[in-house]
C-alpha positions as CSV (number, residue, x, y, z in Angstrom):
1,M,-43.9,27.8,44.8
2,L,-40.9,29.1,42.6
3,L,-39.4,27.9,40.3
4,P,-35.7,29.1,39.6
5,V,-34.8,29.7,35.6
6,H,-31.2,28.4,34.8
7,T,-29.1,31.6,34.4
8,S,-25.5,33.0,35.9
9,R,-24.8,32.2,39.3
10,K,-24.9,35.9,39.8
11,H,-28.3,36.9,38.5
12,R,-31.4,33.9,38.7
13,P,-34.7,34.9,38.6
14,F,-37.6,33.1,39.8
15,I,-40.7,32.0,37.6
16,S,-43.6,30.9,39.7
17,T,-45.7,27.3,38.6
18,E,-48.6,29.4,37.8
19,M,-46.4,31.0,34.9
20,I,-45.0,27.8,33.3
21,F,-48.4,26.3,33.5
22,Y,-49.5,29.4,31.5
23,M,-46.6,29.1,29.2
24,L,-47.9,24.6,28.5
25,S,-51.0,25.6,28.5
26,N,-52.3,26.4,25.0
27,N,-50.8,23.7,23.3
28,H,-48.3,25.8,21.5
29,I,-45.1,23.8,22.4
30,N,-46.4,21.1,21.1
31,D,-46.6,22.9,17.5
32,L,-43.0,23.8,18.5
33,I,-41.8,20.1,19.0
34,V,-43.8,18.9,16.1
35,H,-42.4,21.9,13.8
36,P,-40.4,20.4,10.3
37,F,-37.5,22.4,11.1
38,N,-34.5,22.2,8.9
39,F,-32.2,20.3,11.3
40,A,-29.4,20.3,8.3
41,N,-28.3,23.5,9.9
42,E,-26.7,22.3,13.2
43,E,-27.3,25.5,14.5
44,I,-31.0,25.2,14.9
45,L,-30.7,21.2,15.4
46,S,-28.6,22.4,18.2
47,H,-30.7,24.8,19.6
48,Y,-34.0,22.3,19.0
49,I,-32.4,19.7,21.3
50,S,-31.5,22.1,23.8
51,F,-35.6,22.9,23.6
52,L,-36.2,19.3,24.0
53,K,-33.9,18.8,27.2
54,T,-35.8,21.6,28.9
55,L,-39.0,20.7,28.3
56,S,-38.2,16.8,29.4
57,L,-36.5,18.6,32.5
58,R,-40.5,20.6,33.3
59,L,-42.1,17.0,33.2
60,D,-43.9,16.0,36.0
61,P,-47.1,14.8,37.5
62,Q,-49.2,18.6,37.0
63,T,-46.7,19.2,33.9
64,I,-47.8,16.3,31.8
65,Q,-51.2,17.1,31.0
66,F,-50.0,19.7,28.5
67,F,-47.7,18.0,26.6
68,F,-50.1,16.2,25.5
69,N,-52.3,16.3,22.4
70,A,-56.4,15.4,23.5
71,Q,-57.4,16.3,19.8
72,A,-54.4,14.2,18.1
73,Q,-54.6,11.3,20.7
74,D,-50.9,12.4,20.9
75,F,-47.9,12.5,23.0
76,P,-45.2,14.8,21.0
77,L,-42.8,14.9,23.2
78,V,-41.5,11.5,22.9
79,R,-42.7,10.5,19.6
80,W,-39.4,10.1,17.7
81,K,-38.5,11.0,14.5
82,P,-35.9,10.1,11.5
83,I,-34.0,13.7,10.7
84,N,-33.3,14.0,6.9
85,K,-30.4,15.2,6.1
């Protein structure tokens, strides 16, 4: 099954489900989710929010397993911490 990647209307590349599974399977996404970025920088904050929105749109019964960190018994995508400015 191919999934569209959101780009301009002229050019819409497709990525496979297997590619998405590969990108999500190594727990690196969870490391990025919990990384202590400098959210005082509004550009970083904006990119981080877009990143989280994109990830949450990819959640489905097959991909949810990649967002659970079994080692830490944690689900970083729904963890909430206040932003310190």
